[in-house]
C-alpha positions as a Markdown table, in Angstrom:
| # | Residue | x | y | z |
|---|---|---|---|---|
| 1 | Unk | 112.9 | -15.6 | -20.0 |
| 2 | Unk | 109.9 | -14.0 | -18.3 |
| 3 | Unk | 110.8 | -11.7 | -15.4 |
| 4 | Unk | 108.7 | -13.7 | -12.9 |
| 5 | Unk | 110.5 | -17.0 | -13.8 |
| 6 | Unk | 113.9 | -15.4 | -13.8 |
| 7 | Unk | 113.3 | -13.8 | -10.4 |
| 8 | Unk | 112.1 | -17.1 | -8.9 |
| 9 | Unk | 115.1 | -19.0 | -10.3 |
| 10 | Unk | 117.5 | -16.4 | -8.9 |
| 11 | Unk | 116.0 | -16.6 | -5.4 |
| 12 | Unk | 116.2 | -20.4 | -5.6 |
| 13 | Unk | 119.9 | -20.1 | -6.6 |
| 14 | Unk | 120.7 | -17.7 | -3.8 |
| 15 | Unk | 119.0 | -20.1 | -1.3 |
| 16 | Unk | 120.9 | -23.0 | -2.8 |
| 17 | Unk | 124.2 | -21.4 | -1.6 |
| 18 | Unk | 123.1 | -22.0 | 2.0 |
| 19 | Unk | 122.0 | -25.6 | 1.4 |
| 20 | Unk | 125.1 | -26.5 | -0.6 |
| 21 | Unk | 127.4 | -25.0 | 2.0 |
| 22 | Unk | 125.6 | -26.9 | 4.8 |
| 23 | Unk | 125.8 | -30.1 | 2.8 |
| 24 | Unk | 129.5 | -29.8 | 2.3 |
| 25 | Unk | 130.6 | -28.3 | 5.6 |
| 26 | Unk | 128.3 | -29.8 | 8.3 |
| 27 | Unk | 129.1 | -33.4 | 7.1 |
| 28 | Unk | 132.8 | -32.7 | 6.8 |
| 29 | Unk | 132.9 | -33.3 | 3.0 |
| 30 | Unk | 135.0 | -30.1 | 2.8 |
| 31 | Unk | 136.6 | -27.6 | 5.1 |
| 32 | Unk | 135.8 | -23.9 | 4.9 |
| 33 | Unk | 139.0 | -22.7 | 3.2 |
| 34 | Unk | 139.0 | -25.1 | 0.3 |
| 35 | Unk | 135.2 | -24.7 | -0.1 |
| 36 | Unk | 135.5 | -20.9 | -0.3 |
| 37 | Unk | 138.4 | -21.0 | -2.7 |
| 38 | Unk | 136.7 | -23.4 | -5.1 |
| 39 | Unk | 133.4 | -21.5 | -4.9 |
| 40 | Unk | 135.0 | -18.1 | -5.7 |
| 41 | Unk | 137.2 | -19.5 | -8.5 |
| 42 | Unk | 134.4 | -21.4 | -10.2 |
| 43 | Unk | 132.1 | -18.4 | -9.8 |
| 44 | Unk | 134.8 | -16.1 | -11.3 |
| 45 | Unk | 135.3 | -18.2 | -14.4 |
| 46 | Unk | 131.5 | -18.7 | -14.9 |
| 47 | Unk | 130.7 | -15.0 | -14.6 |
| 48 | Unk | 133.6 | -14.0 | -16.8 |
| 49 | Unk | 132.5 | -16.5 | -19.4 |
| 50 | Unk | 129.0 | -15.0 | -19.4 |
| 51 | Unk | 130.3 | -11.4 | -19.9 |
| 52 | Unk | 132.6 | -12.5 | -22.8 |
| 53 | Unk | 129.7 | -14.6 | -24.3 |
| 54 | Unk | 127.5 | -11.5 | -24.4 |
| 55 | Unk | 130.3 | -9.4 | -25.8 |
| 56 | Unk | 132.6 | -11.7 | -27.8 |
| 57 | Unk | 136.2 | -10.9 | -28.6 |
| 58 | Unk | 138.8 | -8.8 | -26.9 |
| 59 | Unk | 136.3 | -6.0 | -25.9 |
| 60 | Unk | 134.4 | -8.4 | -23.6 |
| 61 | Unk | 137.5 | -9.8 | -22.0 |
| 62 | Unk | 138.9 | -6.4 | -21.5 |
| 63 | Unk | 135.7 | -5.2 | -19.9 |
| 64 | Unk | 135.8 | -8.0 | -17.3 |
| 65 | Unk | 139.4 | -7.2 | -16.4 |
| 66 | Unk | 138.6 | -3.5 | -16.0 |
| 67 | Unk | 135.3 | -4.0 | -14.2 |
| 68 | Unk | 134.7 | -4.1 | -10.5 |
| 69 | Unk | 136.9 | -2.6 | -7.7 |
| 70 | Unk | 139.2 | -3.8 | -5.0 |
| 71 | Unk | 136.9 | -2.5 | -2.3 |
| 72 | Unk | 134.1 | -4.5 | -3.9 |
| 73 | Unk | 136.3 | -7.6 | -4.1 |
| 74 | Unk | 137.2 | -7.2 | -0.4 |
| 75 | Unk | 133.6 | -7.1 | 0.6 |
| 76 | Unk | 132.9 | -10.1 | -1.5 |
| 77 | Unk | 135.8 | -12.1 | 0.0 |
| 78 | Unk | 134.8 | -11.1 | 3.5 |
| 79 | Unk | 131.3 | -12.3 | 2.9 |
| 80 | Unk | 132.4 | -15.6 | 1.3 |
| 81 | Unk | 134.9 | -16.7 | 4.0 |
| 82 | Unk | 132.8 | -15.7 | 7.0 |
| 83 | Unk | 129.8 | -17.4 | 5.3 |
| 84 | Unk | 131.6 | -20.7 | 4.9 |
| 85 | Unk | 133.1 | -20.8 | 8.4 |
| 86 | Unk | 129.7 | -20.0 | 9.9 |
| 87 | Unk | 128.0 | -22.8 | 8.1 |
| 88 | Unk | 130.1 | -25.4 | 9.8 |
| 89 | Unk | 127.7 | -25.1 | 12.8 |
| 90 | Unk | 124.6 | -23.3 | 11.5 |
| 91 | Unk | 121.5 | -24.8 | 9.9 |
| 92 | Unk | 120.7 | -23.7 | 6.3 |
| 93 | Unk | 117.6 | -21.8 | 7.3 |
| 94 | Unk | 119.0 | -20.3 | 10.4 |
| 95 | Unk | 122.2 | -19.1 | 8.6 |
| 96 | Unk | 120.2 | -17.6 | 5.7 |
| 97 | Unk | 117.9 | -15.8 | 8.2 |
| 98 | Unk | 120.8 | -14.3 | 10.1 |
| 99 | Unk | 122.6 | -13.4 | 6.9 |
| 100 | Unk | 119.6 | -11.7 | 5.4 |
| 101 | Unk | 118.7 | -9.8 | 8.6 |
| 102 | Unk | 122.3 | -8.5 | 8.9 |
| 103 | Unk | 122.4 | -7.4 | 5.2 |
| 104 | Unk | 119.2 | -5.4 | 5.6 |
| 105 | Unk | 120.1 | -4.0 | 9.0 |
| 106 | Unk | 123.5 | -2.9 | 7.6 |
| 107 | Unk | 122.1 | -1.2 | 4.6 |
| 108 | Unk | 119.4 | 0.6 | 6.7 |
| 109 | Unk | 122.0 | 1.6 | 9.2 |
| 110 | Unk | 124.2 | 3.1 | 6.5 |
| 111 | Unk | 121.3 | 5.0 | 5.1 |
| 112 | Unk | 120.6 | 6.5 | 8.5 |
| 113 | Unk | 124.3 | 7.4 | 9.0 |
| 114 | Unk | 124.2 | 9.2 | 5.6 |
| 115 | Unk | 121.3 | 11.4 | 6.7 |
| 116 | Unk | 118.2 | 9.4 | 5.8 |
| 117 | Unk | 115.5 | 10.0 | 8.4 |
| 118 | Unk | 113.2 | 6.9 | 8.7 |
| 119 | Unk | 109.6 | 7.4 | 9.8 |
| 120 | Unk | 108.0 | 5.7 | 12.8 |
| 121 | Unk | 106.9 | 2.6 | 10.9 |
| 122 | Unk | 110.4 | 2.1 | 9.5 |
| 123 | Unk | 111.9 | 2.3 | 13.0 |
| 124 | Unk | 109.2 | -0.1 | 14.2 |
| 125 | Unk | 110.0 | -2.5 | 11.5 |
| 126 | Unk | 113.7 | -2.3 | 12.2 |
| 127 | Unk | 113.2 | -2.8 | 15.9 |
| 128 | Unk | 110.9 | -5.8 | 15.2 |
| 129 | Unk | 113.6 | -7.4 | 12.9 |
| 130 | Unk | 116.4 | -6.8 | 15.4 |
| 131 | Unk | 114.2 | -8.2 | 18.2 |
| 132 | Unk | 113.6 | -11.3 | 16.1 |
| 133 | Unk | 117.4 | -11.7 | 15.5 |
| 134 | Unk | 118.1 | -11.2 | 19.2 |
| 135 | Unk | 115.4 | -13.9 | 20.0 |
| 136 | Unk | 116.9 | -16.3 | 17.5 |
| 137 | Unk | 120.4 | -16.1 | 19.0 |
| 138 | Unk | 119.4 | -15.8 | 22.6 |
| 139 | Unk | 120.8 | -18.6 | 24.9 |
| 140 | Unk | 118.7 | -21.7 | 25.0 |
| 141 | Unk | 118.5 | -25.3 | 23.9 |
| 142 | Unk | 117.5 | -24.3 | 20.3 |
| 143 | Unk | 119.9 | -21.4 | 20.0 |
| 144 | Unk | 122.5 | -21.4 | 17.2 |
| 145 | Unk | 126.2 | -21.5 | 18.0 |
| 146 | Unk | 127.0 | -17.9 | 19.1 |
| 147 | Unk | 130.4 | -17.7 | 17.4 |
| 148 | Unk | 128.9 | -19.0 | 14.1 |
| 149 | Unk | 126.0 | -16.6 | 14.4 |
| 150 | Unk | 128.4 | -13.7 | 14.9 |
| 151 | Unk | 130.4 | -14.8 | 11.8 |
| 152 | Unk | 127.2 | -14.9 | 9.8 |
| 153 | Unk | 126.3 | -11.4 | 11.0 |
| 154 | Unk | 129.8 | -10.3 | 9.8 |
| 155 | Unk | 129.1 | -12.1 | 6.4 |
| 156 | Unk | 125.9 | -10.1 | 6.1 |
| 157 | Unk | 127.6 | -6.8 | 6.9 |
| 158 | Unk | 130.3 | -7.5 | 4.3 |
| 159 | Unk | 127.5 | -8.3 | 1.8 |
| 160 | Unk | 125.7 | -5.1 | 2.7 |
| 161 | Unk | 129.0 | -3.2 | 2.1 |
| 162 | Unk | 129.5 | -5.0 | -1.2 |
| 163 | Unk | 126.0 | -4.0 | -2.3 |
| 164 | Unk | 126.4 | -0.4 | -1.3 |
| 165 | Unk | 129.8 | -0.2 | -3.1 |
| 166 | Unk | 128.1 | -1.5 | -6.3 |
| 167 | Unk | 125.0 | 0.5 | -6.0 |
| 168 | Unk | 124.4 | 2.5 | -9.2 |
| 169 | Unk | 126.7 | 0.3 | -11.3 |
| 170 | Unk | 125.9 | 0.6 | -15.0 |
| 171 | Unk | 127.3 | -2.8 | -15.7 |
| 172 | Unk | 126.4 | -4.9 | -12.6 |
| 173 | Unk | 127.1 | -8.3 | -14.2 |
| 174 | Unk | 130.5 | -7.2 | -15.5 |
| 175 | Unk | 131.4 | -5.6 | -12.2 |
| 176 | Unk | 130.4 | -8.7 | -10.3 |
| 177 | Unk | 132.6 | -10.8 | -12.6 |
| 178 | Unk | 135.4 | -8.3 | -12.1 |
| 179 | Unk | 135.1 | -8.5 | -8.3 |
| 180 | Unk | 135.1 | -12.3 | -8.4 |
| 181 | Unk | 138.2 | -12.3 | -10.7 |
| 182 | Unk | 140.0 | -9.9 | -8.3 |
| 183 | Unk | 139.4 | -12.6 | -5.6 |
| 184 | Unk | 140.9 | -15.3 | -7.8 |
| 185 | Unk | 144.5 | -15.2 | -6.5 |
| 186 | Unk | 143.4 | -15.5 | -2.8 |
| 187 | Unk | 140.9 | -18.1 | -3.8 |
| 188 | Unk | 143.7 | -20.2 | -5.3 |
| 189 | Unk | 145.7 | -19.8 | -2.1 |
| 190 | Unk | 142.7 | -20.8 | 0.0 |
| 191 | Unk | 142.1 | -23.9 | -2.1 |
| 192 | Unk | 145.8 | -24.9 | -1.9 |
| 193 | Unk | 145.8 | -24.4 | 1.9 |
| 194 | Unk | 142.5 | -26.4 | 2.3 |
| 195 | Unk | 143.7 | -29.2 | 0.1 |
| 196 | Unk | 146.9 | -29.4 | 2.1 |
| 197 | Unk | 145.2 | -29.5 | 5.5 |
| 198 | Unk | 142.3 | -31.8 | 4.6 |
| 199 | Unk | 141.4 | -32.7 | 1.1 |
| 200 | Unk | 137.6 | -32.5 | 0.4 |
| 201 | Unk | 135.7 | -35.5 | -0.7 |
| 202 | Unk | 134.4 | -35.8 | -4.2 |
| 203 | Unk | 131.0 | -34.8 | -2.9 |
| 204 | Unk | 132.5 | -31.7 | -1.2 |
| 205 | Unk | 134.1 | -30.6 | -4.4 |
| 206 | Unk | 130.9 | -31.0 | -6.3 |
| 207 | Unk | 129.0 | -28.9 | -3.7 |
| 208 | Unk | 131.6 | -26.2 | -3.9 |
| 209 | Unk | 131.6 | -26.1 | -7.7 |
| 210 | Unk | 127.8 | -26.1 | -7.9 |
| 211 | Unk | 127.8 | -23.2 | -5.5 |
| 212 | Unk | 130.3 | -21.3 | -7.6 |
| 213 | Unk | 128.9 | -22.1 | -11.1 |
| 214 | Unk | 125.1 | -22.5 | -10.5 |
| 215 | Unk | 124.2 | -20.8 | -7.3 |
| 216 | Unk | 126.6 | -17.9 | -7.7 |
| 217 | Unk | 127.6 | -17.5 | -11.4 |
| 218 | Unk | 124.3 | -18.5 | -13.1 |
| 219 | Unk | 122.2 | -17.2 | -10.2 |
| 220 | Unk | 123.7 | -13.7 | -10.4 |
| 221 | Unk | 123.5 | -13.7 | -14.2 |
| 222 | Unk | 119.8 | -14.5 | -14.1 |
| 223 | Unk | 119.2 | -12.0 | -11.3 |
| 224 | Unk | 120.8 | -9.2 | -13.2 |
| 225 | Unk | 118.8 | -10.0 | -16.3 |
| 226 | Unk | 115.6 | -9.6 | -14.2 |
| 227 | Unk | 116.7 | -6.6 | -12.1 |
| 228 | Unk | 116.0 | -3.9 | -14.7 |
| 229 | Unk | 112.3 | -4.8 | -14.7 |
| 230 | Unk | 112.0 | -4.6 | -10.9 |
| 231 | Unk | 111.8 | -1.5 | -8.8 |
| 232 | Unk | 114.3 | -1.3 | -5.9 |
| 233 | Unk | 111.5 | -2.0 | -3.4 |
| 234 | Unk | 110.2 | -5.0 | -5.3 |
| 235 | Unk | 113.8 | -6.4 | -5.7 |
| 236 | Unk | 114.2 | -6.1 | -1.9 |
| 237 | Unk | 110.9 | -7.7 | -1.2 |
| 238 | Unk | 111.4 | -10.7 | -3.3 |
| 239 | Unk | 114.7 | -11.4 | -1.5 |
| 240 | Unk | 112.6 | -11.9 | 1.6 |
| 241 | Unk | 111.8 | -15.4 | 0.2 |
| 242 | Unk | 115.5 | -16.6 | 0.3 |
| 243 | Unk | 115.6 | -17.6 | 4.0 |
| 244 | Unk | 112.3 | -19.4 | 3.7 |
| 245 | Unk | 113.5 | -21.3 | 0.6 |
| 246 | Unk | 116.8 | -22.1 | 2.3 |
| 247 | Unk | 114.9 | -23.4 | 5.4 |
| 248 | Unk | 112.7 | -25.6 | 3.2 |
| 249 | Unk | 115.8 | -26.9 | 1.5 |
| 250 | Unk | 117.4 | -27.7 | 4.8 |
| 251 | Unk | 114.3 | -29.6 | 6.0 |
| 252 | Unk | 113.8 | -31.5 | 2.7 |
| 253 | Unk | 117.4 | -32.2 | 1.6 |
| 254 | Unk | 119.3 | -32.3 | 4.8 |
| 255 | Unk | 116.7 | -33.3 | 7.4 |
| 256 | Unk | 117.2 | -30.3 | 9.6 |
| 257 | Unk | 114.5 | -29.7 | 12.2 |
| 258 | Unk | 112.1 | -26.8 | 11.7 |
| 259 | Unk | 112.0 | -25.4 | 15.3 |
| 260 | Unk | 109.4 | -23.1 | 16.8 |
| 261 | Unk | 112.3 | -20.6 | 17.5 |
| 262 | Unk | 113.3 | -20.5 | 13.9 |
| 263 | Unk | 109.7 | -20.1 | 12.7 |
| 264 | Unk | 109.0 | -17.3 | 15.2 |
| 265 | Unk | 112.2 | -15.5 | 14.5 |
| 266 | Unk | 111.6 | -15.7 | 10.8 |
| 267 | Unk | 108.2 | -14.1 | 11.2 |
| 268 | Unk | 109.7 | -11.3 | 13.3 |
| 269 | Unk | 112.7 | -10.7 | 11.1 |
| 270 | Unk | 111.1 | -11.0 | 7.7 |
| 271 | Unk | 108.0 | -9.2 | 8.9 |
| 272 | Unk | 110.0 | -6.4 | 10.4 |
| 273 | Unk | 112.1 | -5.9 | 7.3 |
| 274 | Unk | 109.0 | -6.0 | 5.0 |
| 275 | Unk | 107.4 | -3.3 | 7.2 |
| 276 | Unk | 110.5 | -1.1 | 7.1 |
| 277 | Unk | 110.9 | -1.5 | 3.3 |
| 278 | Unk | 107.2 | -0.8 | 2.6 |
| 279 | Unk | 107.2 | 2.2 | 4.9 |
| 280 | Unk | 110.4 | 3.6 | 3.4 |
| 281 | Unk | 109.1 | 3.2 | -0.1 |
| 282 | Unk | 105.9 | 4.9 | 0.8 |
| 283 | Unk | 107.8 | 7.8 | 2.4 |
| 284 | Unk | 110.0 | 8.3 | -0.6 |
| 285 | Unk | 107.0 | 8.2 | -3.0 |
| 286 | Unk | 105.0 | 10.7 | -1.1 |
| 287 | Unk | 107.9 | 12.8 | 0.3 |
């Protein structure tokens, strides 16, 4: 599959996670615990199947069981559960924008704590992005629910931690499958708890399974097939498209309004992140 096509499909899959969660959770087709459990379980089985398919026999199965880490699994679970609870009250585009902004801010913040010294343009980009996030969640008629926004920030920080833990992995697809599998016991508990408290509708189950198999399992498999052909900066830049795709999906598939606040905050956050990424890449190249 051409790299451009694989990258585009992966970004659509990542954005689909937001749209599917909103379809299931906003309409009450599923509650967050069961949705998270089914998503993680179906994603684990899909990713494990991909790894075994690429390396048939006991060696592939053994590699999946040994791959990943408990710290990575903890970051993955924290992201997944906070993501689901937050999407009960957040729009698809708004949630994706907050999530993406928190991920990038978390990773940049960690780099600074570890001794990286950003230049003036990087600081300006970070300030612009954080200002856009502050504007998005500021009190007002169009402001998102503050508790849900805080949960999505937590989800983004968990995903940033997950990404940092997995940075430099020599087998990213296997490690991702391993992390999902390590979440499987708690995913089954969540599913049982959710089914006991309020059984999801058939549509809710379909959305959760699609999120696990297609948007997570197949999406990650496609992304990791394209990643070796992308520089770190280009990989970060293409992910800027995810909130925009999610917002478009929310408008077209769910009928969510495209507010001036969301558009303005998107320009500030995505523009600020793009500026910080570009300036950082230039500094590293010339430094």
